[in-house]
N, C-alpha and C positions, 0 to 999 in steps of 0.2 A: 327533789328530783330536778336535774338541770333542764333548762329549756331545750326542746328538741331541735330548734333551729341552731342554737349555739353548739349543740352536740355535733350536728352535721358539719357545721363550719369548722369546728376543731378537728373533726375526722378528715375533712378535705385538706386542711393545712398539714396534718400529720402525713397524709398520703403524699402530698407534693414535696414535703421535706424528705421523705424516705426515698422517693423515686430517684432523684439525682440525675440519672441519664434516661431520657424518654425514648431513646432509640430502641429500647426493648419493646415498646408498643408498636413500633413501625417496622419490626424485623422481617415481616413478610413481603415488603416492598422490593421489587426487582431493580437491578442496576443502581444500587446506592453508591453515591460518590460524595465524600466529605467536601464541604466548601468552607468559607470563612465564618467566624463568629458563631461556631456551633451549628451552622446550617448544613443539611445533607440533602442532596438532590436525588430523585428517584423517579421511576415510572408512576404515573398517577393511577390509583386503583379505581377511580370513578369514571374513567373513560378509556377507550382503546388508545394506548400511548405507546409510541415507538421511540420517541426522543424524550428523555426526562423532562417533565414539566411540573413536577410535584416537588415541594421542598418542606422539610420539617426541621425544627430546631431541637436539638437534643437536650439543651439546657432548660428551655421554657415549655417544650411540648407544643408550641404553636406550629400550625401547618398552613399551607396555601397551595392551590393549584393555579398556575399562571395561565392555564387554558380556560379558566372561568368556572371550574367545578365548585369553587368555594374556599372558605378558610375557616379557621377556628382553633380551638384548643385540643389537647390530646383527648379529652373526654368527648368532644364533638366528633372527633375521628372515630372513636370506638362506637359512639351512637349510630353514626352513619354506616359504618361497615358491618355492625352486628345487629342493628335494629333495636338496641336496648335503650331504655330511658337513661336520663342523666344519673340517677342514683345507682341504677344497675351497673352502669359503666364505671362509676366511681368505686363501687364495691368491688368490681372485678379487678381494677387496678390496686385497690387496697389489699385484696387477697394475694395478688402477685407479689407485692412487696412486704407482706407480712404485717400489715397494720390491722389490729383487732377491730371487728365491726363495732359500730357505735352502740348497738343494743342487741346483744345476742339473744336475749329473751324478749322479743318484740311483742308488746301486748297487742291483741287483736283489735282492729278498729270496729267500732259499733256500726251496724248497718245504717244506711241512710234511710230515714223514716219515710214511708209512703205518704204520710200525711203532709209532708213538706212538698212532695211532687204535686199532690192535689191542690195544695194551697197556691202554688205557683201558677198552676193551670187557671185557677179561679182568678188570680191577680191579672193574668194575661187577658181574659175575656172582659175584665173590668176596665181595661186600658185600651180604648178603641184606637188611639194613635199608634200603639205598637202593633195592634192587629192589622191596621191598614198598611203599616210598613212591611209586615211579613207577606201580605197579599200582593202589594204592588212592587216592592223591591225584590222579594225572594220568589214570588210566583207561587206561593204555597196556598192551597185551598183550606177552608175551615175544617174540612174532613180530615185532611192530612195533619193539621195542627192538633186536632183532637185525638186522632189515632195514636200519634207519637208523643203525646202529652207534653207538647211544647208549652212552656210557661214563661212567667215574668217575675223576677226577683226585685221588688221595689227597693230593698235595702242596697243591693249592689248595682241596681239599674242595668241589669243584663237579662237577656233571654236565657231560659234554662232548657237544656236538652238532656234528659235522663238516659244513662247507658245501662242496659241490663245484660246479665250473663245468660247462658243457655237455660238456666232454671227460672229466669225472670227476676232475679234479685237486682236491685239497683246497686251498682258498684261505684258509680261516679256520676256526677252531673257536670256537663260542660255549660259554662256561662259565657254568653257572647254579647259584645257591643262593638259595633264597627267604629264608633267614635272614640273608643278608649284604647289605651295602649297598656298591655297587650289586648288585642281584640277578643281573645278567648282565654279563659282560665279554668282551672279545675276547682271542684267544690271542696272547701275546708270547713271543719266545724270544731271550734276550739283548737286543741293541739293536734287534732287528727286531720291528715291530708289524704285525699282520695285519688290523687292524680297518678300515683305509681302502682302498678306498671301501666304501660299504654294498653288500651282496650281496642277490641274490634267492634265498632258500632254496627249493630244489625245482627250480631251473633245469635241472639235469641230467636230471630226469624230464620237465619241461615240453617241452623241445626234441624229445623222442621221442614225445610224447603225440599221438595221432591223433584223440582225441575233441574235442567242441565245448566242453563246460562246464568252466571253470576257476574255482576259488574262490580269491579273494585275501583272505587273513585277516590277523590281527594277532598275531604271536608265533610262535615255533618250536613250542611245545607244542601250540598250536591246529592248526598245520599238520599235525603228526603224528597227532593224533586224527582229523582229517578224512580223512587218507589211510587211516587204519585203518578208517574207516566207508565207504570206497569212493569217496571224492571225490578229484579231482585238484586239489591245493591247493598254493599257494606263498605265501610271505610275505617281506616285506622286513625286513632287519635294521636296527638303529639307530632303531627307534621308528616309530609310526604315521604321523608327519608327514613321513617321508622316502620319496620315490619318485623314483628316478633316471631321467632321460630315456632312457637306453639300454635300460631294461626294456620300454619301450612297445611296441617292435616284436614282442615275444614274444606279445602278446595279439591280434595281427591275426587277424580272422575267427573269434575265439573268443566264446563266450557267457560273458562275465565276470560273476562274482558277487562283490560286495564284502561280506565278512562280518566287519566290524570289531567290536570291543567296543561294546556299546550304552551305554557311559558317554558323558559329554559330550565328553571329549577324543577318543575314538575316532570319534564321529560327526562332529565338527568336521573331523578329518583326512580322513575319507571324502568329505565334501562339498567341502572347500576344497583338498584336495591330490589325492587319487586320482581323483575324478570329473573334475577339471580336466585332470589328466595323461592320462586315457584318452580325452579328447575327440578327440585326433588319432591314436588307436591303430588305427583302422579295425576295431574289434571289431564282431562281428555284433550283439551286444546288450550292454548294461551294466545290471546291477541292483544297487541298494544295499539289501541285506537287513538289517533291524533285528531283532535277536533279541528275542523276547518275554520279557525278563528285567528284573529291577528296575533294573539299571544301577549298583548299588553295587559295592564291591570284592569282594564274595563271590558276586556273581550278575550277571555281565556278559559272559562270553566263551563261545566254543564248547566248551571243556572243561566249564564250568558247565552248558551246555545238554545235553550228552550224559551227563556223568558224575554231576552233582548232581541234575539234573531227571529223568534216566532216559529222556530222549527218544531217538528212533531216527533213523537215516539217512532213513527214509521220511518221518518228521515234518519233517525239515529240507528234504528235497526238495520236499515239498508247500508249505512256507513259501516256498521259492525260486520254485516255479511260480506261486504266488498273488501274488507281488510284481511289480508293473508295471515294465517296463523304463524306465530313465531316458531321458527325451527331451531331447536336446541342442537339438533344434529348438524345443520348447516353452520350454526354458530361455532361449534366445536370442530367441525371439519374444515381444514385449510383448503384454500383454493387449489384446484387440481393443477399439478405441475407436469408438463409433458417433457419426457426425456428425449433429447436429441442426440443422434450419433455423433454429429459434428456441428460446429458453429456455422458451417457453410449452409445449413438447412434453414437459417433464419429468414431467408428470402422467400420461402414457401408462402403462398397466399393464405393457406389455411392456418397459419400461425399468427396472423395479424391480431394484435391485442390479446394473445394467449400468453399464459405463464409457462416458461420453459426452463429447463436445466440443461446445461451443456458445459463442456470443457472449453476453456479459452486460454490463449496466451497473450499476456499484456505485453505490448510492443512499443508503447510510446505514451506521452503525456503532454499536457499543456501547463503553462506556468500560472494559470488562474484557477480559482474555485468560485462557485456561484451559490447564491442564496435563493432558494425556491420557496414559494408560499406553500405551507403545509396546512394552515388553518385560517379561516376568515369568517367574518360575520357580516350579514346584510343589516345595516342600520336604517335604511330608508329605501322604499321602492314606490314609484308613482301608482303602479297597478295595484299593489298591496294597499296603499293608502286609500284607494277607492273602494276597498273591500271586495274586489273581484278576483283575487288570486292569493293563495296561501301556499304556493308550491315552491317558492324559492328555497334553494339550499342555503342555509345559513341564516334563516330568519328566526325560527323557533329556538334553535340552538346553533352554536358555531358549526360550520361545515368543515369537516376534515377531509382533505383531498386524499383519495385512496392511493396506496403506494404505486399502483400500476397506471396511474393517469399520465397522459402525455403533457399535462400542465407543468410537471416537474422539468421536462425538457424545455418546454416553451419559456419557462422563467429564465433560462440561461440566455444571456445576451439580449435581454429585453429592457426597454426603458420603463419607467413607472407608468407612463400612459398605456404602453403596450400590455404591461402586466395587468393593470386594472381592466382593460378591455377583455383580456383573455379570461379573467375571473368572472366578469359579468356574463360572458357567453357561457361559461361553465355553470353559473348559478341560475340563470334565467333562460328558459326556452322560448320566451315571448319577445325576445330582442329588446327588452327594457334596459335602462341604465341605472340599476340600483346603486346605492352608496355602499362602498366596500370598506370594511375595516379589517385590516390584516392583523391577525392575532399572533401567529407563530410562523417561523421560517425554519427551513432545514438546509443543510449544506449538500450541494451536488458537485461531484467531481467528473470532469471529462477526461477521457483518455482513449487510447487506440488499442485495438486488440484484433487478433485473427484466430483461426481455428488452432486448437492445441497442436503443438509441434514437438515431436521428440527428436526428429532427425530430418535434416534437409540435405539432399544430394543432388547431383546432376547426372544426366545421361543424354544419349543422342537418339533421336527417333529414326524412323526408316529413311527419312530424307537427309539425315546427317545434322539436323538442327539440334542445338543444346536445349533440353527441356528440364524442368525442375521436378524433382521427385520428393514428395513429403510423406514420410513414414511409409515408403514402399509404393505410393500411388502417384501417378503423374497428374499433378494439379498445381494450381497457383494459390498463393496466399490470398484469402478473402479478408482484406483489412477493413474495419469499420471503426467510426467514431461512436463511442458508447458513453453512457452516463451511469454514475454510481451514486446511490443515495447514502452517502457517508462523507465524513470529513477525513477519513483515513486515506492515505496515499498508497495505492497498490503498487508494489515493486514489480519489475519485470519478472515474468515467470508464468508457470501454469497454474490455473485456478479452476475450481468447480463453481460456476456462476449460476445464480438463480435470478430471474428477472422476467420482464415482459418485452415481447417483440412489438415495437411501436413504429409508427411513421412519424418522422420528424415534423412537428407542426409548421415549420417555416419552409422546409425544403422537400418534404414528403419522402426523404430518403429513409431507407430501412435502417433502424438503429435498435439498440438493446438497452432498456432501462433496468439496471441491475440492483437488486435488493440486498443480496448477500454474496460473498466471495469466500471460498475456502481454499487455501493453498493446497496444491497437489504435489505429491512426492514425485521426483524424477525416477526413472528406472533405477539408477544407481543408488538413490536414497532409500529405496525399498529393499536393497540388497541385505540379506541376513547371512552371517558367516555360518551359523549352525546348519543352514539349509544347503550350503555349498562346500562343506568340509571335503566331501569326497572329490569334488573337482580340484580344489586347491591341493589336496594331497597327491592326486594323479599328476598334476602339473609339476609339483615340487619334486617328484620322483625322476623327472627327465633331466638329463644333463644339458648343458649350454649347447653343446654341438648337436644333440638330438633335436632340440627346439628349433634351431636355425635350419637344420637340414629338412625337417618335416615341413615347416612353414614355407621354405623355398620350393620344395618338390611338390607339395600338395595344395598350396594356396596361391602364392605370388607367381610362381613359374618364371621368375626373373632371376637368372643365374649370374654369379660373379659380382653381384651388387649387394653383398652382405651388409655393407656399411649403411645403405639406405634402409634396409629392413630393420637393422638394430636401432637406428636413430628414430624411426617411427614407433617401434615397440617401446623404446625408453620414454618417448613423449606420452604415449598412452598410459604407461604404468607409473608416471611420476606423481607422488603424493602432493597434496595442496600445500602444506606447510612442513618445514623440516627443522628441528632443533639442532643447531650446530654452533660450537664455539661460544656457548652461553648466550645465544640469542636465537629467535625464531626467524628464519629466512623463508622466502618463497620457495616452494618445491616444484611448482608447475614449470614445465620446460617450454622453451621457445626454440624451434628447430627450423633451419633453412636448408633446403635441398636445391642446389642450382646445378644445371648442367645442360648438356646438348639435348636436342629432341631425340626421342627414341632410346634414351638411356635407362628407361624403366622407372622413372621417378613416380609418375602418376599411377602407373599400373600397380606398383607395389603398394602404395597407399590405398587405392581403390579396393584391391582385393582383400587387404587386411580389414578395412572398414566394413566391407560387405560380409566378410567372414564372421565377424563378431557383431555386426549390426550396431555399431557405435560410431558416432562422430558426424558432424555436419561438414558439408563441403561447400566452399564459396569460391566463385570465379572472379578473379580480378579483372577479367575482360568483359564478362556479362553480368556482373554483380547487381544486386537490387539497388533501387534508388536510395535506400537508406545508407549504402556504403558499408564499409567495414566497421566504422565507429558509430556514427549516427548522422541523421539529417536534421538540420535545425532551420525553421522557417519562422519569421516574425509576422504576426497577424496584428493589424492595427488595433483591434479591440480585444482580442483574446490573448495577446501577448505572445510569448514564444511557444512554438509547438515543436516537440522533438520526437523523432521516431528512432528507436535504437537500432544499431546495426548488428550484424551477426557476431561480432567479437564480444561485446558485453552480454548478448543474449545467450551465449554459450559459457558463461561464467561457471566455474567448477567442473566444466566438461571439456571437450576437445573440439577444435576447429581446424580445418585444413583449407588453406587458401591456394588454389591452383592458379596458374598464370599470374603469379604475384608480381611479376615485372610490370604489369599494367595498372597496379594500384596507384591512385593519385598521391602525390607527396603530402598533401594536407591530411589524408587519411592515416598515413604512416606517422606523421608527426603527432597526430592526435593520440594515437594509441601507445606511443613510445613510453610515456611515463606510466600509463596503466599497466604495461607489461611487467614493470618492476614492483609497483605499489599495489596492484590489484584493484584500483578504483579509477574509473574514467570520470574526470572532473568536468561538469557542465554547469557553470555558474548561473545560467539564465533560466533554469528550470527549478521547480520547488524542491525536488529531491537532491539538487546540487550534484547529481552524477549517479553512476551506476557501478556496482561491483563488477569487476572484470578480471577474475582470477581464472584465466582461460589458457589452457594448454594449446599451443599453437604450432602448426606445421605449415611453412610457406614453401611452395614448390614453384620454381621459376626457371626461365631461360635467360641468358644475358640479353640485355636490351639491344635494340637496333639490329636484330637478326644476326648478332655476332655468334661465333662459336667459341668454345672454351680455348681452343688453340690460338685464338686471336690475341690472348693475353700472355705476356711474358711469365706472369705468375698467376695461377688460377684463382688465387684468393682475391685478386683485383677485381674479378667479375662481380663480387658482392657490391662494390662501390657504384656499379652501374644501376643497381635496382634498389638499394636501400641506403638511407642516410646513416651517418656514424652512430646516432642515438639508438637506432634499431640494431645495427651490427653489434654494438657493445652489450646490448641486452639478449643477444643470441647465445644460447647455451651450447648448441651443436650446429655446425655448418658442414654439410656434406657436398663434395664437388664430384660431379659425374661427367667424365670426358669420354666422348665416343672413342677416343684412341686408347682408353684404358685396357680394353679387352684384346689380348694377344691372340688367343685361341678361340675362334668363333664356331668351332665344330659343335660345341655342346648346345648351341641354340636350336639346332634342328634335330637334335637326338630324339629318339622315340621315348615316350614316357614308359617307365617300368611297369608292367602289368602286375596287379595284385599288391601294390605297394600299400601297406597298412598305415593308416593315419594315426599318429600318436597323439596329436593335439587336436581336440575337438573345439568347436565354437564355444560350447558351454564352459570348457576349462579356461580358455583364454579370457572370455568375458568375465568369468568369476575373478581372475587375477586382477583385471583392470578395475572392476568395481570394488574389489577389496582394497586396492591401493587408493582409490578415490575417497573412500570412507575413513581412511586412517586419520586420526587426530594427532596433534603434535605430541601429546603425552603418551601416545601409543608407539612412538618411534624412538628407538634407542640407538643413538650414535656412539659407538664405543669410543673410548679415549684414544685407542691405538688407531682407529680409522681417522679420527680427527687429526691426530698428529701427522698421519701419512698425507692427508689432504693438504695440510699447511706446508709440509716439506715439499711435495711435488708442485704445489702452486708456486713456490719460489723458483724452482727449477724451470717450470714452464714459462714463467714470466720472463726469465732470462732468455729463453729460446724463442719465444713468440711475441713478447710484449712490446717490442719497439715499433711494430707496424701500426703507427698512430692513426693512419687513415683507414686501416682494416682492424679495428680494436676487438677482435674475437677473444683475445687473451690480454687481460690487463692485470697489473699487480694488485689493484684494489678489489677486482671482481673474480679473479681466477679461483681463489679458495672456495668461494660460494658456488661457482660453476661446478667444481669438482664434487662438492658436498651434494648438490642437487642430482648430479648424474650417479653418484654412488648410491643415493637413496633410491633412484629409479632402477638401477641394476639389482639392488637388494629386493625391491618389490617384484621385479620381473622374474627373479629366481626364487621368489617366495621364501625369503629368509625370515622365518617367523618362529615363534614359540610353539609349543605343542598344540594350543588351542587357537592359534592364529589371531591372537589378541595384541600381539606386539610385532613390529617390524624391527629386525636387528641389523644394523649396518656394520659390517666388519671390515678389516683392512683389505680383504680380497676384493670387495666391492669398490673401494676407493682406488685399488690398483687397476681394476678393470676400467674404471672411469677414466683415469689418467692415460692408461695405455690406448684406450679407444680414441681419445682426442689427439694424442700424439700421432697415432697412425693416420688419422684424417689429415692433420695439418702438416705432417711432414711428407705426405705422399706427393708425388711429382704433379698430380693434377691440382694440387692446392699450393704447395711450396711456401707456406706461411713462414717456415723457419728461415728459408733463404731470403724471402722478402723482408722479414724482420731484421735479419743481419745486415742487409744492404741499407735498409732504412736507418738502422742504428748508426752505421758509418756516416750516413748523410746528416743525421741529426745530433749525434753525440760527439762531444769534443774529446775525441780520443787521441788526436795528434796535435794537441795544443802547443807543445814545445816546438815542433817543426814549423807550425804556422807562425808562432812568435818569432823564431829566428829569421824567417823570410821577411816578416814585417820590419823587424829591427834593421835587417840588412838593407832593405829598400829605403827605410827612413834615413839611415846613416849616409847612403849614397846621395840622397837629394839634399842633405845639409850643405853639400859643397856645390850644388847647382846654382845657376845664375838666373835672374829674372823671374818669369812666371813658373819656371820649372822648380824653383826653390819652394819647398813645402807642398808641392803638388800632390804627393801621395797621401799625406795626412788630410789635406783638404778633400780629396776625393773620398777617402774612408769616412770622413765626417759627414759629407753629403749623403752617402749611402746609409750611414747610421741614423740620420734623422728623417729619411724618406722611406715610404713603403714601397713605391715603385718609381723608376725614372728611366727615361730613354737615354740612349748613348749621346745623342747630340746635345741634349739638355745637360747631361753630366759634364761634357767637355766645356760647354759655355760657362756653367757655374763654377767650375774649378779653374778656369782660365788656361786650360791646356788644349792640345790638339786631340783630334779623334784617334790618331795612331797611338798617342801616349795613353789615352784612356783604354784602348784595346789591350795594350801590354799589361796594364794593371788588372783588367778584367780576366785575362788569361791566367794571371797568377791566382786570382780569387777562385776561379773555376777549378784550377788544378787541385785545390784543397776542398772542393765540393762546398763552397760557401755561397754560391750565387747561382740563380736560375735565370734563364732568358725566356721571357714570355712575349706575346704580341704586344703587350703594353709597355715593355721595357725590362730592365733588370729588377729582380726581386730577391731579397735576402732569404737564405734558408735559415731554419731555426739554429743551425750549427753556427752560422755567422753572428747571430745575435748573442749566443752564449759566449762566443769568443770575444766579441767587442766589449761585453760587460766586464769580463775578467781582465782583458787587456787594458781597458781604460783605467781600472783601479790600480793595476800594477805599474802603468806607465802614463801617469797623468800629464806629463810634459808633452806627450805625443800630440795632444790637441791644444798645446800651449801657444803663447804669443808668437814665438819665433816661427811657428808654422803658418802664421797668418801675416807675415810681414807685408806682402803685396796685396793681400785680399781685403775684403770689406769687414770681416769680423776681427776685432782686436782682442776681445776677451772670450775665453771658452764659455759656453752657456753653463749656467748654474746646474742645469739638469744633467750635464755630463759630469760635472764635479761631484754631484750628489748621486749619480747613477739612478736618475729617476725614470729613464726610458725603460718601459716594460715591453715584453714581447707583444702584448696586445696593441700598444701604441704604435709600434713601428711596423707591425704586421708581419705575416709570414708568407 
C-alpha cells in the first residue's frame, strides 16, 4: 500500500495540473478586471471594499489583498471563505475538476487511547518546570489543569490538550510548545492523522450547557482560562479563520460573545468569517467584543487580559454587557437615503451630513482630479504606548474612511502636512499626533452642477424686469461645486445623484459628496412612437395650408409673417443627422431671423415654444455669466475651470437666442466651428470639449438701432451682427421689414368665435420628438430628391452665390443646406412609413426647401439675388476684353510720351499691383507723375469697377487682382524694361514673371 503522504502529494499535484485556470475558484468575486501576467483584480471578499483591492492569478491560484487581509494559495482562499480544512478544500477542488479522491474507501482511524491521555497527565505532574510555566505564564490553576486533562508528552516535548466530542470520545489531541515551530500540532499515530477536520474545543460541555451566554474565543489556552473564570467558552481548532458549517447549530438561541484576539488578523476573522457564519445560526444575540489591549503579540488575547493585566471576570462581563449586539439587519440595511424634490434643497440645515438623492444637471468641470485617502493605519501613538488608550481608529485594524466623510473633500487641494493633520484629527479624539501610514487612496473628481433643468426661458415681472423661468418656475440656477467619488468624468447633462450633503472642511460652504450618478433621459429621449401613433397620424392628416393657418390663428397670432413661423417650425423638426449623397451630414438647422422691432419675431417663437413646452431661450443682452459657449477661468492650483454655456448644454435639443445682436464676437467665433461639426473644442479641460449638436434660432435687430430700410439690400443687415463664418453656416435667414405689410387692417381684426383648433400641443410635440429621435439609418433620402437638390443647388449658387460677404448660399454648401431643409420639411409633414419607423424624403420636400429659400432671398426685404448680381459684377472678370483694350490703348499712347510721362501708366499699375493700400499723393510720388495724371488713371480704373477709395487710400478689388494676373501673363512686356526707362526699377520682379502674387498677399 503506498504511503499516505505520497498519496496526498500525488493527488494535490494531479488537482493542480487539472485546474489549468484558477479563475473558476474566484468566480463569485465582484468587479473582476483582467490585468497583466494572468492577474485579475476584484473587490476583496474579506472586507468592505468599494474599489478593487484584491487580486488573484488565474494561472497559479495565488491571491493577495492589498488592503492587508492576507495572501495565499487557492486552497487558503477556500479555507478562509468556507471554513474548511486544507484537505477538505483540496478535495472540493479535486471534485470540481474531476480528479478521483485518493482513497475512496478510507479505513477508519482507531480511537485515541484513554491510557495515553492519562499517561500524559501523569507526565505533566511529574515535571514541575512545565507545571510552573502553565501556572505563571498561562495563569491556569491546578484544578483547571486536572479538570481538562492537560498533560505533557516527553517524546514530543509538548503540552497535550485532549479534544472530545459531544459523547466524550477523544477525537484529537493538540500538542503545544511556544518555543517550537509550529507552536501547535495535531496528534498522529503511525500512518493515522487526527487533525482533520477542525474541531470545536469544548463541544462536549457546550451540548450539556443550559445557560445562555457562550464565549467563542481564539485558541485552546484562552478557552481554558475563560472556563477557569466561570465563562462557558469554546474555540475552533486550525486557526481563527476556520469555522465549520456544522458548528453553527450548537449556537442556536444562545447569547454568543465573540472574544477573538484584538490584533488585526483576529478581528478580520471575527468580522469576515465568524460573524458571517453566525448570521444563520438563530442565536439570541451576537456580540463582537474587542478587548481593550494594545493588539501587539504581547498584549492581545484573553490570557493577557486576565493574567498580565490582572483584570477580573467581573471586568470582562461588564465589557460584554456594555458592548452593543451586532445587528445583521443594520448590516444588511443600507443607509437611509432622503429623496429631494430639487437640488436647491441641499442648503436646508436638517440635511447636513445626511445622505440624499436628487436630480442634478452637470454644468462644468475642472481640469484636475484629486487622490483622497480611503484607508490608513496608526503605527504609533504616544497615548497608546502608555497603555492609556485603545480607541484610535486604525490601530487594531486599518481604518476605512466611510464614503460620506468630509475627509474626501478635505483631501482635495491639501498638502501632505495638511492631509496628515486631517487624518490625525479623524483618528484621535484626544488631540494626539499618531503616526499615520496611508494604505489606499481613491480618485475624487470636482465639477459644477445645479438643479435639474429641462427648459430655461425668460419673462418679465410686474415691474417689467427680465426674470429667468426654469421649468415653469421663476427661479435662479443654484450652482454648486460638488465632488464625485470616482475617476469617471461626468459629461454635461441630467443625472440622478446619490451622495451626502456636507460642509466644505476649508470654506464651510454647502457642497455635495456624490457616491453614484445615473444618467437621466431627457423628455425627448423617453419618447416612444407606439405611445404617440395617434398624435402622429392626426398631424399627418392635415395639409400644409391647414397647419400654417391653424398655428397662425390659434397660437402665434402673428399674421402675414408666415416665413418666420415656417423657419422656426423647420428648425424644431430638423433631424440630428441626415444621409445625403453617400455621406452623413448634420441635420440640425441654424436659423437667423433679423428684422425691425415689432415685426413678430420674438412673439412667434415664444408662443410656439410655450405651446409645445420645448426649447430654451437665451438673451444676448442679459445672458448668464457662462455666455453662449462657455466660461473659462484659470486657477493657480486647480488648473482650468470651465462652465458650459447654453449652446452645448442644449446639444440634441433646441436653443433660441433673443437679442442676438448683443452677443460678443468671441462667443460667436467660438461656436462657429461647433455649429457645423457638432463638437465644441476646449483643449484646456480633461474632456477636451463638449458635444454641441444644437438646433439654433437667433433672433436679432440690426445693430446701432438701425432699421432694415437703412440698408440698400436687406441681406447686408446680417453683416452687422454676425461674422461671415456664422453666416456661411446659417441654413435659413429670414428678414422682417416693418414696411413689408401693405394692408394693416388684419392686425386689429376680431378673432373668429368658435374657431376649432386642429393642431394640439401633444400633436406638434410628438412630431418634434419623433424627428429628434430619428437615426440616420431610419432616414431614406430618395435618389430623385437627391438629384433635385444637386440640380437646384447649382441654380441657386448662380443666383445667390456671388455675395461673398453675405455667404448664405455658397457652391460648396448649398446642396447640403437644401438636403437639411428637405429633411426638415419631410419631418414636419410626417412623411413616414406605416409604422413611423422611417422618414422618407421625396422630391416634393426638396422642391419645398428650394422654393422656400428662393422666396426668402429674392424678396425685396432681402434682395440677396440683386446683391449677388452686383457683387458678381464687381468681383468677376466678365468684361476682360474691354478692360484689356483700354489698358493697351493707354499703354500705346504713353509709348510716345516724353520724360516722366513715358511709361507712367505701367509704373502706376505696377505700384498698385504690389501694394495693398496706397494714398494718392504717395502714388504720384512713387510713379514720378502729377496728382492730376494719377486722377485720370484712377478714373479709368474706377470706371471698370477695379478700385475702391477708403480713408486709408486706394484699395484693389478682387476683380482688379484677377485682371492683373491674367493680363500680366498675356502681356509680359507691359512691366518690361522699356516701361522703367526713367524709374528706379530696371528689371521686372521675378514674382511678376512667375505670377507669384496671390490674392492674400496683395490684399482685397
